[in-house]
Every structure is written in structure tokens, then in C-alpha cells.
C-alpha positions in Angstrom: 6.3 32.4 -16.6 3.2 34.0 -15.2 0.2 31.8 -14.7 -2.5 32.6 -17.3 -5.8 34.0 -16.0 -8.4 31.3 -16.6 -11.9 31.3 -15.4 -13.1 27.9 -14.3 -16.3 26.6 -16.0 -18.4 23.5 -14.9 -17.5 21.5 -18.0 -15.5 18.3 -17.8 -12.6 17.7 -20.2 -13.1 14.1 -21.5 -10.5 11.4 -21.7 -11.0 7.6 -21.8 -10.5 5.2 -18.8 -7.8 3.3 -20.7 -5.8 6.5 -21.5 -2.7 7.4 -19.4 -0.7 10.6 -19.7 2.4 12.0 -18.1 4.6 15.0 -17.6 8.0 15.6 -16.1 9.2 18.6 -14.2 12.3 19.9 -12.6 12.6 20.0 -8.8 10.8 23.3 -8.7 7.8 22.0 -10.6 8.7 23.5 -14.0 7.3 21.3 -16.8 10.1 19.7 -18.9 8.0 17.3 -21.1 4.6 15.7 -21.6 2.8 13.5 -24.0 0.1 14.3 -26.5 -2.8 13.1 -24.3 -1.7 15.5 -21.6 -1.7 18.3 -24.3 -5.1 17.3 -25.5 -6.8 17.0 -22.1 -5.2 20.2 -20.7 -6.1 22.1 -23.9 -2.7 23.9 -23.8 -0.3 23.6 -26.8 2.9 21.8 -25.8 4.9 25.0 -26.4 2.8 26.7 -23.7 3.3 23.9 -21.2 7.1 23.5 -21.6 8.8 25.8 -19.2 5.6 26.7 -17.3 5.1 25.8 -13.7 3.0 22.7 -13.2 0.4 24.7 -11.2 -0.6 26.2 -14.6 -3.2 23.5 -14.5 -4.2 23.8 -10.8 -7.9 24.1 -10.2 -9.1 26.5 -7.6 -11.3 23.7 -6.1 -8.2 21.9 -5.0 -7.3 22.3 -1.2 -3.8 23.5 -0.5 -3.5 20.8 2.2 -3.3 18.1 -0.5 -0.4 19.8 -2.3 1.3 20.3 1.1 1.1 16.6 1.6 2.4 15.9 -1.9 5.4 18.1 -1.5 6.1 16.7 1.9 6.4 13.2 0.3 8.5 14.4 -2.6 10.9 16.5 -0.6 11.6 13.3 1.5 12.5 11.5 -1.7 9.3 9.4 -1.6 6.7 8.7 -4.3 3.1 10.1 -3.9 -0.2 9.0 -5.2 -3.5 10.9 -4.8 -6.6 12.4 -6.4 -6.2 15.8 -8.1 -8.7 18.1 -9.9 -7.0 20.0 -12.7 -8.1 23.0 -14.8 -7.7 23.1 -18.6 -6.8 26.2 -20.7 -10.5 26.7 -21.5 -11.5 26.6 -17.8 -12.8 23.1 -18.0 -11.9 20.6 -15.3 -10.6 17.0 -15.3 -10.0 14.7 -12.3 -7.0 12.4 -12.3 -5.4 9.9 -10.0 -1.8 10.9 -10.1 1.3 9.0 -9.3 4.3 11.3 -8.8 7.8 9.7 -8.5 11.2 11.3 -8.1 13.5 11.0 -11.1 16.9 12.4 -11.9 16.7 16.2 -11.5 13.0 16.3 -10.9 9.7 14.4 -10.9 7.6 12.2 -13.2 3.8 12.3 -12.9 1.6 9.6 -14.4 -2.1 10.2 -14.4 -5.2 8.1 -15.1 -8.9 8.5 -14.9 -10.3 7.8 -11.4 -12.9 5.0 -11.2 -12.8 3.3 -7.8 -15.4 3.7 -5.0 -12.9 5.8 -3.1 -13.1 8.6 -5.7 -16.6 10.1 -4.7 -15.5 9.9 -1.0 -12.4 11.9 -1.8 -14.4 14.5 -3.8 -16.7 15.2 -0.9 -13.7 15.3 1.5 -11.8 17.8 -0.7 -14.9 20.1 -0.8 -14.9 20.0 3.0 -11.1 20.8 3.2 -11.5 23.7 0.8 -14.3 25.1 2.9 -12.0 25.0 6.0 -9.2 26.8 4.1 -11.4 29.5 2.7 -13.3 30.1 5.9 -10.0 31.2 7.6 -10.3 34.5 5.7 -7.7 36.7 4.0 -5.9 38.3 6.9 -2.1 37.9 7.0 -1.3 34.4 8.0 -4.9 33.2 7.8 -4.3 31.0 4.8 -1.7 29.0 6.8 -4.2 28.6 9.7 -6.8 27.4 7.2 -4.4 24.9 5.6 -3.4 23.6 9.1 -7.1 23.1 9.9 -7.6 21.3 6.6 -4.5 19.1 7.2 -5.8 18.1 10.6 -9.2 17.3 9.0 -7.6 15.2 6.3 -5.7 13.2 8.8 -8.9 12.6 10.8 -10.8 11.6 7.7 -8.2 9.1 6.7 -8.4 7.6 10.2 -12.2 7.6 10.0 -12.0 5.6 6.8 -10.1 2.9 8.7 -6.6 3.7 7.5 -3.7 4.0 10.0 -2.0 6.6 7.8 -2.1 8.3 4.4 0.5 5.6 3.3 -2.1 2.9 3.9 -4.8 4.9 2.1 -2.5 5.7 -0.8 -1.6 2.0 -1.2 -5.3 0.9 -1.3 -6.3 3.7 -3.6 -3.5 3.1 -6.0 -4.3 -0.6 -6.2 -8.0 0.1 -6.7 -7.3 2.6 -9.5 -4.8 0.3 -11.2 -7.5 -2.4 -11.1 -10.0 0.0 -12.8 -7.5 1.0 -15.4 -6.6 -2.6 -16.2 -10.3 -3.5 -16.6 -10.7 -0.6 -19.1 -7.6 -1.6 -21.1 -9.0 -5.1 -21.6 -11.7 -3.7 -23.8 -9.7 -1.0 -25.5 -8.3 -1.5 -29.0 -4.5 -2.0 -29.0 -2.2 -1.8 -31.9 -0.5 -5.1 -32.9 3.2 -5.5 -32.1 4.2 -5.7 -35.8 3.1 -2.1 -36.2 5.7 -0.9 -33.8 8.7 -1.2 -36.1 12.0 -0.5 -34.5 10.2 -0.2 -31.1 8.9 -3.7 -31.1 11.8 -5.0 -28.9 11.1 -2.3 -26.3 7.4 -3.1 -26.4 8.0 -6.8 -25.9 10.4 -6.0 -23.0 7.7 -3.8 -21.5 5.2 -6.7 -21.7 7.6 -8.9 -19.8 7.9 -6.3 -17.1 4.1 -6.0 -16.9 3.7 -9.8 -16.6 6.3 -9.9 -13.8 4.7 -7.0 -12.0 1.3 -8.5 -12.4 2.5 -11.7 -10.7 4.1 -9.6 -8.0 0.9 -7.8 -7.4 -1.0 -11.1 -7.0 1.7 -12.4 -4.6 1.9 -9.4 -2.4 -1.9 -9.3 -2.2 -1.8 -12.9 -1.0 0.9 -12.1 1.5 -1.0 -9.2 2.9 -4.1 -11.4 3.2 -2.0 -14.0 5.1 -0.7 -11.2 7.4 -4.3 -10.1 8.1 -5.3 -13.7 9.0 -2.3 -14.1 11.2 -3.1 -10.9 13.0 -6.7 -12.0 13.7 -5.5 -15.4 14.9 -2.9 -13.8 17.1 -5.4 -11.5 18.7 -7.7 -14.4 19.3 -5.0 -16.4 21.0 -4.1 -13.4 23.1 -7.6 -13.0 24.3 -7.8 -16.7 25.1 -4.5 -16.6 27.0 -5.8 -13.6 29.0 -9.0 -15.5 29.8 -6.9 -18.5 31.0 -4.8 -16.2 33.1 -7.9 -14.7 34.8 -9.5 -18.2 35.3 -6.2 -19.4 36.8 -6.2 -16.5 39.3 -9.7 -17.3 40.3 -8.8 -21.0 40.7 -5.8 -19.9 42.8 -8.1 -18.0 45.1 -10.4 -21.0 45.3 -7.6 -23.5 46.0 -6.4 -21.3 48.9 -9.8 -21.7 50.6 -9.7 -25.5 50.6 -8.8 -27.1 53.9 -7.3 -30.3 52.4 -5.1 -30.4 49.2 -5.4 -26.7 48.6 -1.7 -26.2 48.6 -1.2 -28.8 45.8 -3.8 -27.1 43.7 -2.4 -23.7 44.3 0.9 -24.8 42.8 -1.0 -26.0 39.7 -2.9 -22.7 39.4 0.3 -20.7 39.8 1.8 -22.6 37.0 -1.2 -22.1 34.8 -1.2 -18.3 35.6 2.5 -18.1 34.8 2.3 -20.0 31.5 -0.8 -18.1 30.3 1.0 -14.8 31.0 4.1 -16.0 29.1 1.8 -17.0 26.2 0.2 -13.5 26.3 3.7 -11.9 26.1 4.7 -14.0 23.2 1.5 -13.1 21.3 2.1 -9.4 22.0 5.6 -9.8 20.6 4.2 -11.7 17.6 1.6 -9.0 17.0 4.3 -6.3 17.0 6.3 -8.4 14.5 3.3 -8.9 12.3 2.5 -5.2 12.4 6.1 -4.5 11.3 5.9 -7.0 8.5 2.5 -5.7 7.3 4.0 -2.2 7.1 7.0 -3.5 5.1 4.7 -5.5 2.8 2.4 -2.5 2.5 5.3 -0.4 1.2 6.2 -3.2 -1.2 2.6 -3.4 -2.4 2.6 0.3 -3.2 6.0 0.0 -4.9 4.6 -2.8 -7.1 1.5 -0.8 -8.0 3.6 2.3 -8.8 6.0 0.3 -11.0 3.0 -1.3 -12.7 1.5 2.1 -13.5 4.9 3.2 -14.9 5.2 0.2 -17.0 1.7 0.7 -18.4 2.6 4.4 -19.1 5.8 3.3 -20.9 3.9 0.7 -23.0 1.2 3.3 -24.0 3.9 5.9 -24.8 5.6 3.5 -27.2 2.4 3.2 -29.2 1.9 6.9 -29.0 5.4 7.5 -30.1 5.0 5.4 -33.2 1.7 7.2 -34.0 3.3 10.6 -33.6 6.3 9.8 -35.8 4.1 8.5 -38.5 1.6 11.4 -38.3 4.2 14.2 -38.2 7.7 13.0 -39.0 10.2 15.6 -37.7 13.8 15.3 -36.5 13.2 17.5 -33.3 10.0 15.6 -32.5 11.7 12.3 -33.0 14.5 13.4 -30.7 12.1 14.5 -28.0 10.0 11.4 -28.1 13.0 9.1 -27.8 14.3 11.2 -24.9 10.9 10.8 -23.2 10.9 7.1 -23.7 14.4 6.8 -22.2 13.1 8.9 -19.2 10.2 6.5 -18.7 12.3 3.4 -19.0 15.0 4.8 -16.6 12.3 5.7 -14.1 10.7 2.3 -14.3 14.2 0.7 -13.9 14.8 2.7 -10.7 11.4 1.7 -9.4 12.0 -2.0 -9.9 15.5 -1.8 -8.5 14.1 -0.1 -5.4 11.4 -2.8 -5.2 14.0 -5.6 -5.1 16.0 -3.7 -2.4 12.9 -3.7 -0.2 12.5 -7.4 0.0 15.3 -8.4 2.4 13.7 -6.1 4.9 10.4 -7.9 4.5 12.1 -11.3 5.2 13.9 -10.0 8.3 11.1 -10.6 10.8 10.5 -14.2 9.7 13.0 -16.0 12.0 11.5 -14.2 15.0 7.9 -15.0 13.9 8.9 -18.7 13.5 10.5 -18.7 17.0 7.5 -17.1 18.6 5.1 -19.5 16.9 7.2 -22.5 18.2 7.2 -21.0 21.7 3.4 -20.6 21.6 3.0 -24.2 20.6 5.3 -25.2 23.5 3.3 -22.9 25.9 0.1 -24.6 24.7 1.5 -28.1 25.3 2.7 -27.2 28.8 -0.7 -25.6 29.7 -2.4 -28.8 28.6 0.0 -30.9 30.8 -0.5 -28.6 33.8 -4.3 -28.8 33.3 -4.1 -32.6 33.4 -2.1 -32.6 36.6 -4.6 -30.3 38.2 -7.6 -32.4 37.0 -6.0 -35.6 38.4 -5.2 -33.9 41.8 -8.6 -32.4 42.1 -10.3 -35.8 41.9 -9.3 -36.9 45.4 -9.9 -33.5 47.1 -13.2 -32.8 48.9 -15.0 -29.6 48.1 -13.0 -29.1 44.9 -16.0 -28.9 42.6 -15.5 -25.2 41.9 -11.9 -25.8 41.1 -12.8 -28.6 38.7 -15.3 -26.3 37.0 -12.6 -23.7 36.5 -10.3 -26.3 35.1 -13.0 -27.4 32.6 -13.3 -23.8 31.4 -9.6 -23.8 30.9 -9.6 -26.9 28.8 -12.3 -25.4 26.6 -10.1 -22.4 26.0 -7.1 -24.6 25.3 -9.0 -26.4 22.6 -10.0 -23.2 21.0 -6.4 -21.9 21.3 -5.1 -25.0 19.5 -7.3 -24.3 16.5 -6.1 -20.7 16.2 -2.5 -21.7 16.8 -2.8 -24.1 13.9 -3.8 -21.2 11.7 -0.8 -19.2 13.0 1.6 -22.1 12.2 0.2 -22.4 8.7 0.3 -18.7 8.1 3.9 -18.3 9.2 4.9 -21.3 7.0 3.1 -19.7 4.1 5.1 -16.5 4.6 8.4 -18.5 4.8 7.5 -20.3 1.6 6.2 -17.4 -0.5 8.4 -14.4 0.4 11.5 -16.0 -1.3 9.3 -16.7 -4.4 8.2 -13.1 -4.3 11.8 -12.0 -4.3 12.6 -14.3 -7.3 9.7 -12.8 -9.2 10.8 -9.3 -8.4 14.3 -10.1 -9.7 12.8 -11.4 -13.0 10.8 -8.2 -13.4 13.9 -6.1 -12.8 15.9 -8.1 -15.4 13.0 -7.4 -17.9 13.2 -3.7 -17.0 16.9 -3.8 -17.8 16.1 -5.2 -21.2 13.5 -2.5 -21.7 16.1 0.2 -20.9 18.6 -1.3 -23.3 15.9 -1.5 -26.0 14.8 2.1 -25.4 18.4 3.2 -25.8 18.9 1.2 -28.9 15.7 2.4 -30.6 
């Protein structure tokens, strides 16, 4: 089907902050279904949307680089979330935050109204990306050069905002937009459960899923905060260990200049230098493990957010389904609506199953973190012992005042290290306690999703 010729106009198509809409496509982006809110906002009749390529709603203000990124994720079997400006049939525009997930034979896209502080930042960035693409000209191959330039600028902008990758940006943006949506739904009028008739069981199962995912969202946020605190403490200990190492080397030089007792003090300073270096190596290893764990938990956090948006879409669609069936009872309509509900429930089930499968990977680094934390505690105790030996030996040695001053600096660093190491110990223990609880909560959410799927099939 050819894309209709629509002239964009600077008029925004309205929809409420508590409204969600969705569409499904095949793997080539051909629309297979969509709900009534999608129909209303896009201004296309459903019959015109079904069988049309999804780019029928693409707005010319959207940079190609963003769609390249989207398809790169989807073709690797991964979910994608991002900001998109769409164009309605009348030329009006509407911005959405879109979550696109692979489903059997195609993709499901859930959209909501953007509301986070990231949204205006992205709008300005997209204008810049579009300018880069259009400035490349219309010569053969120029569009690709423009898109390459825009892609490079997008990567640089993400880094400039403080994100290590688009994955990190996507996770934060999705969580922020979900938070905005949930705030809007708290003041929106909702139909009571007894109005849902034969779909009441599915609605109740959906609520159980949402409660489980909300708890998961809270838990993963706490875990990521713990990881961040651990990382800061680890960096602090690493800097202190490097300082101790440098002071020890200076003390070693000073001990070699002493005429009497210098050889004994040099042994002490060599031990201090060796132990502080070992401490630094352990902290570097711990930092790498924490980075790995943070990445795994970041993936998990996005998976929880994506599942929560899907569960909200499913709950909203149940209410929409009931309204549609009461407003325009029709056998074909009823069949299509039920099929869409099963698609949403099946997709949500796949998401929660994938979420549960992630958790063993998140727990894998914990034994190594615990071992490294214990080794750091041992290093600190040994450093303290060596310091005491050096301090005692320095008392009876003439001209060792400089050496004693260096030792005093070391003990100050050791005291600071002890405080940070205590935070490391508490943080690792917190992870060891709460990750298994996180897994149990995820299993509960998955069981609720199974119940939702069964209810959707039975309705």
C-alpha cells in the first residue's frame, strides 16, 4: 500500500497523559492491529491502518538515525524504547514515548504521552540530527552520509548527557516516563471491576501482575542505588590505597638514607607498598565486578519497566474492550478484540519469563564480590599491623622523624579506608540479601502473568 500524501501542519493531536495505545506489526512493519485510541489519535480509520506500513504515520521531522537505531535493536531480537514524533492523517503531529518489543511473527508497540524532563532535551537533539541529515544534500548516497553523521552525533549526545550507552539512556527514560504515566493514572477516572463482566478475572490477574512489577521496580531501584554507593566506596578505597602506596615508596626512600636502623624500616615500607598494591588490585577487580553487575541490573531494570508498561497497556485494553463491545456489539469486532487481548497477555508473559531468566546472571558476580570484600578487609588489617611494627621500630632510631611523619599519614589513610570498607561490606551484604528476594518477587509476577494469560484465553 502506497503511503498517502499528507502535508504536515503545526497542530498537535491531543491525547491524555493517562492514555496508552498500541499497534502490532509483522516483521516488515505492516500493521496487523491497533486499539481505538491509536485510531483516534492518528485520525486514520482502522481499515486504512490495517495492512498499511507503520511508516504511514512517520513525521518528516523525525531523523532517520533514530529509526536506524530502532531497527538495529529489533533485528537483534531486543526491545527498544525511545521518543517518536508521528503525523496524523490530517497532518497534525503527536509525540509519543514508544516501547517496541518482539512478539511472535512481528512487533508490539506501546505508546504513551512523554512527560519527563528528558523530553525537551530529546526534541532539541532530534532537530539537530535532522539538520545534519538534510544538510548532506540529495546526491546519490548523500542520505546515508547524513544519517551516518546524525548517528555519530546521537552517540556523542548520549555520552554528553552522562550515559555510557543508549541502553543506559533508554532505561532511565523509560523509568521516568513510566513514573509520569503512573502519576497521571492516579488522578484519572477508572471503571470499577464489577463493570468488566466476563473479563473481571483477567483484570484482577493483571492487577496482581502490576503489583508484583511495582515491587520489582522498587527493589531494582534500591539495588542500583546500592551498586552506585558501592562503586563510589570502591573508588575511594582505590584512591586511598594508591596514596598509601605512594607514601610507602617515599618512606622506603627515606629509610634507605638512614645510617642506623634503615634496613629494618625498609622491610616495613616494602611490606606496606606490597600490601597497598595488592589492595589496589583487589579494588580494581571489585570495580569491574560491580560494573558487570550494574550492567546486568540495568538490563533487568529496563525489562521490569517494559513489562510494567505492557501490563498497564493490557489493563487499559481490557477496559477499552468492554466499552467497545457495549458500544458496538459485533461478532467480528468481538473476535478481533479478544485476539488482541491474547496477544497482549502472551507478550507480557514472554516479558516476565525473560525477566526471571535474567536473574541468575545478576546473582553470578556475588560470590566474587564477597571474596574480594573479605580480601580487602584482610589487606586493611595487615596494613594496620605493618604500620604498628614500623611505628614501634621507628621510636628507637635516630633521625627517623620524617619516616614517622609518613607513617602518621598512612594511619590517617587507613582510618578513612576502614570507614569506606565498612560501607563496602554493608553494600555487598545488602546485595546478597535482596537479590534472592528480587528473584522471588519476579517469580510471583510471572505466576500472576500465567493466570492473566489463562483468563484471557478463557474470556
